[in-house]
Every structure is written in C-alpha cells, then in structure tokens.
C-alpha positions as CSV (number, residue, x, y, z in Angstrom):
1,M,-14.3,-7.8,13.0
2,V,-13.0,-9.0,9.4
3,A,-10.7,-12.0,9.0
4,A,-8.6,-11.5,5.9
5,V,-6.8,-14.4,4.2
6,R,-4.5,-13.4,1.8
7,L,-1.6,-15.3,-0.7
8,R,1.8,-14.6,1.0
9,H,3.2,-14.3,-2.6
10,R,6.5,-16.6,-1.4
11,R,6.3,-18.9,-4.5
12,R,7.5,-18.4,-7.9
13,S,5.3,-20.4,-10.3
14,R,5.6,-19.8,-13.2
15,D,3.2,-17.4,-13.7
16,W,3.8,-14.6,-10.9
17,E,5.0,-12.3,-12.9
18,D,1.9,-12.2,-14.9
19,S,-0.1,-12.3,-11.8
20,L,1.7,-9.3,-10.6
21,R,1.2,-7.3,-13.5
22,H,-2.4,-8.0,-13.7
23,D,-2.8,-6.8,-10.6
24,L,-0.9,-3.7,-11.2
25,D,-3.3,-3.2,-14.0
26,D,-6.0,-4.0,-11.8
27,L,-4.9,-1.1,-9.4
28,V,-4.5,1.6,-11.9
29,G,-8.3,0.8,-13.2
30,L,-9.5,1.3,-9.4
31,A,-7.1,4.5,-9.1
32,D,-8.7,5.9,-12.0
33,Q,-12.4,5.0,-10.9
34,V,-11.5,6.5,-7.6
35,K,-10.4,9.3,-9.5
36,N,-8.0,10.4,-6.3
37,E,-4.4,11.2,-6.7
38,M,-2.5,8.6,-4.2
39,C,1.1,7.2,-4.0
40,L,2.3,3.7,-5.2
41,V,5.2,2.8,-2.1
42,G,6.4,-0.4,-0.8
43,G,8.1,-2.8,-2.8
44,V,5.9,-3.0,-5.6
45,G,6.1,1.0,-5.9
46,L,9.9,0.8,-5.8
47,A,10.1,-2.8,-7.9
48,V,8.2,-1.2,-11.1
49,R,11.1,1.1,-11.6
50,G,12.9,-1.5,-12.8
51,E,13.1,-3.8,-16.3
52,E,11.8,-6.9,-14.1
53,F,10.4,-8.2,-11.1
54,R,12.7,-9.5,-9.1
55,R,10.3,-11.3,-5.9
56,N,6.6,-11.7,-5.6
57,H,5.5,-8.9,-3.8
58,S,2.2,-10.3,-1.5
59,D,0.4,-7.0,-1.7
60,F,0.1,-3.0,-2.6
61,D,1.0,-0.2,-0.4
62,L,-1.0,3.3,-1.0
63,A,0.1,6.2,0.5
64,V,-2.5,9.6,1.0
65,F,-1.9,12.5,2.0
66,L,-4.1,13.5,5.8
67,S,-5.9,16.2,4.0
68,D,-7.5,14.0,0.8
69,L,-8.3,11.2,3.6
70,P,-12.1,12.4,3.4
71,E,-12.5,12.4,-0.2
72,V,-10.1,9.6,-1.3
73,I,-12.1,6.7,1.5
74,A,-15.7,8.2,0.3
75,S,-14.6,7.2,-3.3
76,F,-12.6,3.9,-2.0
77,E,-16.1,2.9,-0.7
78,G,-18.3,3.7,-4.0
79,A,-15.8,1.3,-5.2
80,G,-16.8,-1.5,-2.5
81,Y,-13.7,-0.9,0.2
82,R,-14.2,-0.2,3.3
83,L,-11.1,1.2,5.9
84,H,-9.6,-0.6,8.1
85,A,-7.0,-0.7,11.1
86,A,-5.0,-4.1,11.4
87,S,-5.4,-5.7,15.0
88,A,-2.9,-8.6,14.4
89,G,-1.7,-11.4,11.8
90,F,0.0,-14.2,11.5
91,C,1.3,-16.7,8.8
92,L,-1.1,-19.8,8.6
93,S,1.2,-21.8,6.2
94,P,3.9,-21.0,4.2
95,W,1.9,-19.6,1.6
96,H,-1.1,-17.5,3.5
97,R,-1.4,-15.2,6.1
98,V,-4.3,-14.2,8.1
99,D,-4.9,-10.2,9.1
100,L,-7.3,-9.3,12.2
101,L,-8.9,-6.4,10.8
102,R,-11.2,-4.0,12.7
103,K,-14.0,-0.6,11.1
104,V,-12.0,2.5,11.5
105,T,-13.5,5.8,11.0
106,V,-11.5,8.5,9.5
107,P,-12.1,11.2,12.6
108,A,-10.5,8.4,14.1
109,V,-7.3,8.1,11.5
110,V,-8.0,11.9,11.7
111,A,-7.5,12.5,15.5
112,N,-5.0,10.0,15.5
113,P,-3.4,8.9,12.5
114,D,0.0,7.2,14.4
115,R,-2.5,5.3,16.0
116,F,-3.5,2.7,13.0
117,C,-2.1,0.4,10.5
118,L,-4.2,1.0,7.7
119,R,-6.1,-0.8,5.4
120,L,-8.3,-0.9,2.2
121,V,-10.6,-4.3,2.6
122,R,-12.8,-5.0,-0.3
123,S,-15.3,-6.2,1.1
124,D,-19.8,-6.1,1.2
125,D,-19.6,-7.8,4.9
126,E,-18.2,-6.2,8.2
127,N,-18.5,-9.4,10.2
128,S,-16.3,-11.8,7.8
129,M,-13.2,-14.6,7.8
130,T,-12.8,-13.8,3.2
131,Y,-10.1,-15.1,1.4
132,Y,-8.8,-12.9,-1.1
133,R,-6.8,-14.2,-4.3
134,K,-5.6,-10.3,-5.3
135,R,-3.2,-8.6,-4.1
136,T,-6.3,-5.1,-4.9
137,D,-8.7,-6.4,-2.4
138,V,-6.6,-5.6,0.6
139,M,-3.7,-2.8,0.4
140,D,-1.7,-0.7,3.3
141,L,-2.5,2.5,3.2
142,L,-0.2,4.8,4.4
143,I,-1.4,8.9,5.4
144,M,1.0,11.7,4.6
145,D,1.1,15.0,6.0
146,F,3.2,18.3,5.2
147,V,5.4,19.9,7.8
148,N,7.9,22.3,7.4
149,E,10.5,19.8,7.5
150,G,9.2,18.1,4.3
151,I,6.7,15.4,3.8
152,L,6.0,13.7,7.2
153,L,5.2,9.5,6.5
154,H,2.6,8.9,9.9
155,G,3.4,5.7,11.8
156,Y,7.2,5.2,10.9
157,D,7.8,8.8,12.6
158,R,9.9,9.9,9.7
159,I,10.2,13.2,7.7
160,V,11.4,13.5,3.9
161,P,12.4,16.4,2.6
162,N,10.4,17.1,-0.1
163,S,13.7,17.0,-3.1
164,D,13.5,13.7,-2.2
165,F,10.1,13.2,-2.2
166,F,8.9,15.5,-5.3
167,P,8.8,15.2,-7.9
168,L,5.5,12.5,-8.4
169,A,5.7,10.8,-11.1
170,R,2.9,9.0,-13.1
171,Y,2.2,5.3,-13.0
172,S,1.7,3.4,-16.3
173,D,-1.6,5.8,-18.2
174,S,-2.6,6.4,-15.1
175,R,-4.3,9.6,-14.4
176,Y,-4.0,9.1,-10.8
177,L,-1.8,6.9,-9.1
178,R,1.8,8.4,-8.9
179,L,5.1,7.2,-8.2
180,P,6.9,9.8,-5.1
181,N,10.9,10.1,-5.8
182,V,12.6,7.0,-5.4
183,R,15.2,8.6,-2.5
184,Y,12.4,8.9,0.0
185,K,12.5,5.1,0.4
186,T,16.5,6.3,1.6
187,H,14.3,7.5,5.1
188,L,12.7,4.5,5.9
189,P,13.9,1.7,7.8
190,A,14.2,-1.7,6.3
191,A,13.3,-4.4,8.5
192,W,13.0,-7.4,7.0
193,P,16.1,-8.8,4.7
194,R,14.0,-9.1,1.5
195,Q,13.8,-5.3,1.9
196,R,16.7,-4.3,2.2
197,K,17.7,-6.6,-0.5
198,D,15.6,-4.7,-3.2
199,L,17.3,-1.7,-2.0
200,A,20.0,-2.6,-2.5
201,Q,19.4,-3.4,-6.0
202,A,18.2,0.0,-6.7
203,G,21.2,1.1,-5.6
204,L,19.7,2.9,-2.4
205,R,22.2,0.7,0.3
C-alpha cells in the first residue's frame, strides 16, 4: 500500500501558472521518453486549448486504449512509474490530500477495466508514504476501448461517437501526447462545480 500525499493546488499563489506550465513541460518530456501515444484529458486537457489557465489544476489525466496498455505500462515502468489502483482518498488540509493506493497488475486491469480507478505513480517503493509535489508524480489513467458505436470510456460507462473524439491533435511539440476532439467532454458527467464552470467557459455547457 502506498500513501501519496499530494498538493491540491487550490491556492492561486503568484507562480501557480508557471508551476502548471513547468509540469506540462515535464509531461511532454515524459511522453516522448515513454514513446507511446496517449491522450491528455480531464481539466488540464480542456484548459490547454485556451489562451490562459483559469484555475490551478491539481493533477493530470491521461487516457490510453486497452489494447495498448501492456506496452504503455512497460514503458512507464522503465521511466520509474508503477501502476496502482486508488483504494481511498481524503483531504488532509485545504491544500493537501492523501490517496491510498495499491499496486495492480496489467492482466487484472485487462480482465476487468471497469473495476479500478487507476493511477500512475512515480515511486521506487511499493510500501511507503511519499509527499509528491509535481503533477506528473501521480497521474490519473483512463482506459478506453474501441466499440461499434465509438470510443468506450471505462469507468464512466460512456460511449463517445468517433466524430466527437477524433481527430486527435498533437499537444505542443510532443510526438506522442495528444488532445482528443474537445466535444468528447460533452458526453461525460460534470460532478463538481469547477468542472461545470470549465465546460461553460469552453462553450460546452
């Protein structure tokens, strides 16, 4: 079991935008080191399409296709990451949260991709409590699959029509990090007020 203590990034300190851009640069470098195509989704994936960041995002959300998962995870392991599933999470303070994570295998995910809330964790220790500062240290991982109707987003139990997910656009100067068609977001629930605000500002709600 790993206890990951993370910044919630709620504070808008004077350098928060620089911090976000620095971590995005770190993500581009990581994607090009791993050399597997992946999608930047979630709040940051939506925000990078604008000219400015409107809020201090706490983490990165990546998405990969189920058929690519073994190769992707092997590459991430080579870059110092382990695949984990979230068991629980809670706020430690207004500015920090704790995630309790357990290691999970690729065959277990392939057998039941809807069962797990996956995380990529930069860690050399399987049993530790670690304080992470970078958004690239603990990242959410969404699993996707091709179905007749379009793209199935596991965990959400939602199918996005191909025309609302493709084409994929290259992010920044990365060879491997992609942005899906922004309309995919209209098929997902917006559970939190900040998510609904992001969608409204992007003209999707």
